[in-house]
N, C-alpha and C positions, 0 to 999 in steps of 0.2 A: 639511557634510562634507569634510574636508580629504582629497585624493590627492596622492601624491609617486609621482615614480620614479626611479631610478638617473642621475645625470647626471655621473658620473666612475667612475673605475675601482671597479669593485664590490668591496666587502670580501667575505672567505669566511665563509660561513654554515657552520657543522657541525652538523647534526641526527644523533643517536643515540638510537635504538628499542630498549631489552633488556629481557629479561624474567630475575630474578633466581631462583636456586634457592628453594624455598618456605621453607627454614629460615635462608634467610641474609640474609632482608630486615633484619630488625634491626642485623644486624651491619653492613651497608653504611650505613644509616642514620648509626650509630654512628661510622665511618669518614669521611663524607663532608664534613664541616667541614673536615678536613685536606686530603683531596683538592681541596675547592674553593681552601683555601689555596695549595696546591703549583701548581694551575693557572692561576690568576690572577698566579703569579708568572712565568711566561713572556713571552718577548717577543713582542711583537704581540696578545697577550691585550687584549679588551675588555668582554667580558661573559659568563656564563655563569649560563641558567636551568634549573632541574631542576623536573620534573612527575611527579607518580605517578598512575596511571590511578585514575579514580573507582571502577570494580566489581572490579579486578583490583588490588590493592594490588603484586604482585611486578614489576610492568610499570612502567617508569620510561622517562624523554624527558628527554635532555640538548640543550640548543640553546646554542650557543657562537657569538660573534661573534669572528672575526679580524682584523686591519688587513689582510690578503690571504692569498691560497692558499698563496702559499709560508709565513706565518708558522704556517696551521693544520696544513700537510704537516711542517714542523719540530718543533712539538709533537707531533704522534702520533708522531712517531719517538724522541722523548725518553721518551714514556709507554711504551711497547713498551719501552723497554732499562731502566727506572728501576724498580728493584727495591720502590720505596714504593708501586706501585701493583699489584704483582702479586697481592698477598692481596686488594685491592678488586675486581680484575678476576676472580677465582677464583671470587664470590659469583655471574657471569652465568651462567644455563642458557642463552640462546640470543640473539643479537645479532638482530632481527627488521629493522631498517634503520639503514644508516651512510651516510650521502652530505656532502658539501660542496653547498651549495646558492647559488646565485648571486638575488641581490634582483631582483626584476622590479617591484614597488608596493605602495604600501600605503595603506589608507583609512583614516583615524583620526577616529570619532565622537567619543571622548571621551579625548584626548592625555595627559590627567593620570591615567589611570586605568588598570589593568593586568587587575582584574577577578579573581573567585576560579577563573573557568573557562578552561580553554584544550582548543579544539578543532583537531585534526591533520588535515587533508585531504589524500590522497595520490591522484592520478587521472591517467588517460593523455589526450592529447588528438591527433589528427592535424594534422601542422603546417598545412595548410591551414586550418584550422578554429580557427586559435590567435587571431588578431585579431577574428573576430568573435565568439570565447567572450569575449576581454579587455573588448569592448565590451558583450557581455550581462550579464556581471560586474558592471559597473560601473554599470550600469541595476538590476540586480537591489539590491546593497548600496544604492544611493540610495534603494530603495522602502524597506527595512530603517531607514535612517538615519531617513527621515521618518517613518515608523512608531513611532518611538522603543520599541523591543523588547526592550532592555536588550543590546543589540550593542555593543562598543566598538570593536573595529577590526580589521581582516584585514593581516595581512603574506603576501604573495604571490612565490614563489619560483620558479626553473626548476632542473632538473635538466639541467646542460650535456649537448648531444648525445645527448638521449633525449627521448622525448615524452612525459616524465613533469610535472606539475605539483604544487606543495604548497603549501597555504594554513593559517597559523596562524592560526585565529579565536579574539577574545577575548570572552568573554560576563561579565556583572557575576555571575551564578551561573548553577546547574545549570536550575533551576528556569524561568526565563525561556531559556534554549536549548529548552530538553524543547517549551516550550511555543511557541515561534517556529517550529521544525519541523513541529511540525502545524498552526501557522496557514497557513505557506506551499507545504506539500506540495501538489502540484498547482496553485500561484499561475501565474499566465502567465508573469511574468518567471522565475520559477525555473523552467518547463517549457522555456523557452528557452536558459536558460543550461546546464541540465541535458543537452540534447540534443545539444548540441555536445561533449559528454563522452564519449570512445570507451568508459572503463572506468572505475569506481571500486575504486581498490586499497587504499584504508586510511580508517579512521574510528575516531578516538580522543576520548573524553573525559578530559581530563588538569587534575589540580588541582596547585597549585604546592607543592612541597614543603616543610614547616614543620617542622622539627627541633626547635621548641620545645615541641611537645605530646606527649604519650604518648600512642599510637594505641592503639585499640582490639586490633589485633592483638597487640601489646606486652604487653597486660595478661591476655592469652590466648595467649600463644604456646604452651604443653602441649597446648591444646585439640585443635591442630590435628598432635600426633605420632601417629603410628602405625608398628608394623614389619611385615615380611610375614610376621610368625609372630603368632599370637593371645596377647593380656597381655589381664588384669582390670585395671581402671582405677578410680578413682573420677571418675566426670563430674560438674564443678561446676555449682552453679544458675546456670541462665541465664534472660533475658528474651529474647523474640525476636516478629517478626511472622510470621503465617502464614496458609495460604488452604487449605482444604479441597476435595478433588474424588475424582469416579470416574470412571475412562476409562483408555484405553490412553494409555502414554506418546507414541505416534504422533498422537496426535488434537490437533485443534483446542484443545479445551478445555484440555488440559495445556498446549501452546505459551502462549496467551495468560494462563495463571496465571502460567507463570514470569515472560513479559515483565510483567505486572502488578504481581508480586511484587517484582522489580527495579527499576521505576521507582518504586514507594511508596518502597524503602529509601533510593534517590538522592534524593528530594524530601525522606526524614525525615533525610538527612544534610546537606542544604542549610539548612534549616530549623533545626538544630541548632547547625551553623557559627555562623548566626546569634545564639547565644545563646552562643558563644565555647567551645562543646561539642564540638569535633573529633573525629571516629572516622575510622577506616579502613573501608570495609563489610566483614563477614565474609564466608565462601563460603556459597553456597546448600546447605542440607540437603534431605533427604525422607525420611519415613516409609510404606513400603510394606505393607498387608495385605489381606487378604479377607474378608467379610462371614461371620460364622458358624462363625469360627476354622476356616476351610478355609486350605488352604495354597493359596500365589501359583501353582504349577504347576498344581494342580487345577482353576483356572478360568478362562475367558479373559480375554485382555488388558483389554478392554474394561469388564470387571468388577473390575477392580483398584481399591482405594481408596488414595488418597495425601493427604499433607498438606506442603505445601512450608514451608518455615521460613527464617529468615535471624536469625540473633542481632543483637540491638542492647545496647548499654551501659545500666548500671544507672541511668543520668543520664537515659533517655529515659521516661516516664511517659503513663499514659493521655491526658490532655490534649494532648499531641504528635501523638499519633496521630489522635485528634478533629481537630484543626487540619487537618493534611493531607488527610484525608478530606473537608472542609469546604469546603477551598479549591480542591480537584483532582477531586474525584468525578466531576463533570459531564465534564471529561476523559479521566478513565481509568474505564471502568465497572467493572471488574474491581477497584477500592478497596472498594467494599461488601461484599466478601468478605471481606477484610483483616482477622486477628484479631491482637489484642496479647495475648501469655499469657505466663505464668513455667512454666519448669521446673524440679523441685526434683532436688535432688543424689542422684545413685545411681550404682550400681557397675554396669559394662558389660564385657561383652570384646568387643574391637576387632582389626582386622587391617586393613594397608593392601593395598588389591586393585590391580594393575598390568595395565592394559589395557582391553579390552572391556566394558562394562556388560552385555553378553551371555553373557560367560565368565565369570562372576562362582561359579558351582558348587563350582569347588574350593576356594576361599576360605572360602564359607560352609561347606563341611565341616569344613572347619580350624577354624573357630569352635565348631562343635557337638562334635567330637571333644575340643576343650580343656575345653567344658562339662561332657560326660560326665567325662573324666577327674578333673575337678576338685570332682566334687560338686556342681555348680552346678545351678540351675534357670531357665530363659528366663523373664523375667518383662516381656514387651516384643513389639514387633513389629520388622520388618527397618527397618533406620535406616542412612541414607548421606550421607556428608558429602562433596560434588565439590569437589575441591582445584584441578581444572583446567576449563576449557570444551572441550567438543568441536568446536565452531566452529574452535577455534585451535591445538589439537594434534592430531597423528595420533592414530588409535584405538587405537594401543600403546603411547602416552606418557601416557593417561588414569592420573588417581591419583585414587583413592575409599576414602575410611574407612567400611569395614563394622562395624557394629557392633548389639548384643542386651543389652538392659537382662538383668541376673541377681542373683538373690537366691542 
């Protein structure tokens, strides 16, 4: 392992983490090449790397190196005043983080390789614990290097004048990162390091933006379009992975099933990328119903039946699913319940619901009024597509597509 520390006037490193509007992702990606050319022409520019979150393709990370803070600030001023950037930045829904960082040290296990996965770690440390943390961090990273777990390197930064530290961690791929996290959680050297951290503020897993590929989301852009008034649409046939259950949405069974299907989808994404069949993960979906034809509001929540689903590209076949189960099922017991299935094309009535999952009544009533007014008949159960994450956005900002199959 090679470790390096800054020995001269530090460069300035600019980190921007932002979320795009759901409908603007493709527009942003198409404009990115010109944005890259414009930024690289600025005085003091050294390097720009852009990443896209593994499980939420609307979140991006820009990491730019400048010769100095003065160059970075000058470029920022130019960007704000230049109309060329206005349309691109109008695609941004929310800036999650924008900071100028000071380089502290790096650990290079494989200097020639950048890897497929970047992890962003943002955490706070009391000033009196910093030196102890640096020593514990070095010991832990040395352990990972010795164990050859697929970790390629770590770049460590500080946010001047604050108690915030930022690590950018490079892995060979997502599957090795996931297995390493499981292996070392609770490890003595991990615990020593983590005990010195006051709070962990942010953890993101990102992949380098690849503009050469046609993403899964680009192929199915219309799939995630809906309005706040009901409409009848033809839903295309799709393949998906799914997991069945019966319990309240607040149960441990439901929570572990969501974690399991996400984990499976992430590993599937990695395996397909190794076959040069990259795609961006689709959104989580769920179908809800009660046994015996009863309505959901007539039974207790723990009697609700559900099916969690994540659509996958047509390039995925049964052998890909079996391979994931064979390689990882001992680490993830829920994988035994994952099913690969196809859903036929069908008509449905859908609406975009805004706000809490517990306040869907008005949206559902609008759907059924539309169905009755247009002489349609329901031919399926309650179906939801979750366009954002309740752990990330406020309850009033949740966006869910609600639909019912009709004939």
